[in-house]
N, C-alpha and C positions, 0 to 999 in steps of 0.2 A: 162609306161615311158622306156625308155632304157637307163639304167644307167650303167656306165661300173663297174666292179667287183672290182676294185683296183682304187685308188687315190692318187696324189703325193700331197704333200703340196702346190704346185704352181695350180693345178686344184682345190683343194679346195678354195684356196685364190680367183681365180678368181671366182668359183661360188657363194661364200660367198661376194664378194667385199669387202675384207679387204687385209691386208697383207700376204705374206708368212710367215713372220716371227711370225705373230700373230698365226697362224694355228701352228708352231713348238711351240711357248710358249705354247698352250692348249696340245699340245702332251707331252711336258715336265712336264707339272703340271698334268698329267693323266687324264685331263680334257675330252680328245679324245685318244681313243686306236689306238695305231700303231704297226708297225712290221718293221725291218729292212731287205732289200735283200743285202746280199751278206755282210753283217754287215755295211754298209754305207749309202745307199738308204733307206727312208723312205717312207713308204705305208700305206694308211689306207684302210680297208676292205670297200667295199659299203655297208654292212650291217650296220658298224657301224657310217656312215655318215649318213643313214636314221634313225637309232635309236638317233642319236643326234640333229638330224633336228626334228626329232617328240617330242623330249623334249622341245625345243625350241618353236614349235608352240604350245603347251599346256601351257607354260608359257606366251606366246605373244610377245617374244622378238625375233629379229633376232640373227643369230647365233653369229654374230661376234659383239654383244652390249658390250659395258663396260659401267657401268655408272658411272665410276670414268672420264670419259673423258668427256670436256664440249660439248654442242652440236655444230655442223657443223655451221660455219660461225660467231661466236662469237670471239672476238679481245681479251679477258681477258684468260690468262691460268688459268687452274684448280688451285685448293688450294695445289694439291701435285705436281705439276710441278714448278721443281726449274731450274731457269735461269742457263745456261751454263756460265763458266768463261771463257775467254781467256787463251789458254794455251801459255806459252813462251819455244820454244824448243831453246836448245842449236845449235850454227851453227857448222858446223864440219868444221875442217882445211881445206884448200885447197890440192889437189892431189897434188904430187909431178910432177915436168913438167919432161917429158921423152926426150923432143928434147935438152937440155943442160946439159953439162956434167961437 
């Protein structure tokens, strides 16, 4: 197979059919090794991706599997999900009119 030598979080999210945020969380939790280009851009080596995928094939789970999430298609939230509460924001005072003196 012809794999790129380096991946972005967006490329891995597309490859693993999960969100880019999930890939970034995996990097933050040191589950997936990564490095930064120019101090800002996250990149993941192709070898690290292959190693991670091989570990998941041994365990039999897809790379973006999370046992805490409910199966897709269920309408009940998982036990750890807390519903969002509405937030009330203060209104800003109106800006002064500039056409009156």
